[in-house]
C-alpha positions, 0 to 999 in steps of 0.5 A, spaced: 468 549 493 469 545 500 471 538 500 470 534 507 476 529 508 478 524 513 486 522 514 487 515 515 494 511 517 496 504 516 502 503 520 505 510 518 503 510 511 498 516 511 492 518 506 487 523 505 480 520 504 474 523 501 467 520 500 466 521 493 458 518 492 452 522 491 451 529 488 457 533 491 462 528 488 469 531 486 472 531 479 479 528 481 482 528 475 486 534 477 494 532 478 496 539 481 490 539 486 492 532 488 499 534 489 497 540 493 493 537 498 498 531 499 503 536 500 506 536 507 507 544 508 502 547 503 496 542 504 493 536 508 499 532 507 499 524 505 503 519 502 497 519 497 489 520 496 483 516 495 476 517 493 471 512 495 466 511 489 459 507 488 461 501 483 455 497 480 456 489 483 461 492 488 460 495 495 465 501 493 470 503 488 477 505 491 480 510 486 488 512 488 493 517 487 500 518 489 502 524 492 505 527 486 498 527 483 498 521 478 494 515 478 497 509 481 497 502 481 495 498 487 496 501 494 496 495 500 495 500 506 491 504 502 486 498 501 486 497 508 485 504 510 479 505 505 476 498 508 476 502 515 473 508 512 467 504 508 466 501 515 466 508 518 461 511 513 456 505 514 458 502 507 460 495 510 459 491 516 465 486 517 466 484 510 467 487 503 468 486 496 471 492 492 474 494 486 481 497 485 485 498 480 488 491 479 481 488 480 477 485 485 479 485 493 476 481 499 477 484 506 475 483 513 475 488 518 475 487 526 469 489 530 473 495 533 474 497 526 482 498 526 485 492 524 484 490 517 485 483 513 486 485 505 486 479 500 491 481 495 492 478 488 495 472 486 502 472 484 505 467 479 512 470 477 518 472 481 524 474 477 531 476 478 535 482 477 542 480 480 541 477 487 535 481 487 528 479 486 522 483 482 515 481 482 508 485 482 503 484 488 499 490 485 505 494 484 512 493 481 517 491 487 524 490 487 527 486 493 534 486 496 537 483 502 541 488 506 545 488 513 545 493 518 538 496 515 537 500 521 542 505 518 542 504 511 541 510 507 534 508 503 533 514 500 540 514 496 540 507 495 532 506 493 532 513 489 538 510 485 535 503 483 528 506 482 532 511 477 537 506 473 536 504 466 532 498 467 526 502 471 527 509 470 521 509 465 516 506 469 519 506 476 519 501 481 518 500 489 525 499 492 524 494 498 530 493 503 529 487 507 533 484 513 531 478 517 529 479 524 526 475 530 521 470 526 520 475 521 523 481 517 525 488 518 523 492 511 524 499 509 521 502 502 523 507 497 516 508 493 515 511 486 510 516 486 512 519 493 519 519 491 522 518 498 522 513 503 515 511 507 513 509 513 510 502 510 508 500 504 503 494 504 504 491 497 512 492 498 511 488 505 507 483 501 512 482 495 518 481 501 514 475 504 513 472 497 520 473 495 523 471 502 519 464 501 522 463 494 529 465 497 528 460 502 524 455 498 518 455 503 512 451 501 505 450 505 501 455 509 506 461 511 505 466 516 510 472 515 510 478 521 514 484 518 516 490 522 516 497 518 518 504 521 511 505 522 509 499 526 508 491 525 504 488 519 503 481 517 502 477 511 499 470 510 499 466 504 499 459 501 504 456 496 505 449 493 512 450 489 515 457 492 513 459 485 505 460 485 502 464 491 495 464 492 490 466 498 495 472 500 492 476 505 496 483 508 494 484 515 495 490 520 492 497 523 488 502 519 486 508 524 482 514 523 487 520 525 483 526 524 478 529 519 476 536 516 474 541 511 478 544 506 477 550 500 479 548 493 478 553 487 
């Protein structure tokens, strides 16, 4: 069987996308196949793989897998990329309402089709683990302030936290954050990928909310964040630095290439 695929990246977070509508839809319940396609040496390569599917009451459904082939919690940069993909396919125009694993999402996309503003779920709880913050923005995240982040061994330190006694069973994404200019520099170790990625959308969203709580900020907040793959922006509202609404993750979503691949 031949699969037509498209490769997208959002601030360096890269994904394989498949239009899975119609009679040629792929049965993607195959962790081994997904992992092989995401392999950077023996497949197409990607931090994850997504299938755009029809869903009653929505423009489309986003089905996401981590690069290990397992179904994943929400992926923010993946969500932005699949919105750009939906525009490319003609499924949507400038706005959309779609369904992901953590529920409905609203998004807007620029006329050029390469800048997406994606609404994330509301957050009503931020917990502490020592001096770190722990919260769920569609995926679970651990947030730790760090000095000298450019030179930090993120793989070693992130792997250790993700696999400690508290988080080993279910895993957690580990984000290290350092203030920079009017925003923050963030590096992330992602579960499922089990390595550092160039960006993590739910991760930078979690960082922005955790830093608002850390600094006791309230009101309408706009937080620019630099990641290894570029620049993202998070805007949201909070009246008490505990409950966060109207959360939007904003940034680039770019088609890199497309192709076909034979699968068994």
